[in-house]
N, C-alpha and C positions, 0 to 999 in steps of 0.2 A: 461525558454524558452520552447515554445510549438512547436512541429514539426507536420505539417499537410501535406496532399497530395497536391501537386501542380496539381490541376485537369486539368488545361489547358495543362500542359506539359504531363501529363499521357495520355490524349486523343490524343494529337498531335503525341506522340511517337507510341501509339497503331495503329493509322490510317496510319501513315507513314510506319509502319512495315507490314501493310496489314492484321492485325488481327481484327476479329470481337470481340465484347464484349464477346460473348459466348466462343470463342477460348481462349481469354486471361483469362477469369474467370476460365475456365477448367484447363488451364496450371498453374494458381496460386492457385488452390484449393479452390476457393470461388464461390458463386453463381453469376449468371449473374445479378440478381437483386441487390446484394450487390455492384458489380462493377458499375452498373448503378447509384446507389445512391452515391457512392464515386465520380464518374465523375461529377455528378450534384452538389456536395457539400452538399448533404443531410446527409451524413454519413462520419465519420472519418474512418481511417484505423490504426490498431495497427502497431507497429514496425515490427512485424512478417509478417503481410499482406503486408506492404510496401516492405519488403525484397523479398517476393515471387513474387509480381508484377514486381519488378525490374529484378529479375532473369528470369522471363518468357519473359520479353522484352529485355533481354540481355543488360541492362544498369546499371550503378551504382545507388544505392538507392538515392543518392543525386540528380539525374536527375529528380526524381519525387517528391521530397520533397520541401516544402516551410517552412522556419523558421519564426515563429512569435515571436518577442521579446515583452514580456509583460512589460509595464511600471510599475515602482515601485509605491506604493501607496503614498509615500511622494514625493512631487515635489521639485523643486529647488527654493523654496521661499526665498526671501531676496537676490537674486543674482543681483538685479538691482543696477546699479552704481549711 
């Protein structure tokens, strides 16, 4: 399973909280450019960065994460009745 940033949730929480990108980036210890790329989906965020972003927004990490379940390479062939 792959865990990514839910960029829509991240942006919504940040703006609802009244924080600019620069403020959140500073509080999370990343550059504003990196935050911009994360919010636009151009860059992923490590678990440590997701944790720092969540802490800076005062929300659980799960509030800004999206879980992507990767399909297995082998399908369920032969299941037809």
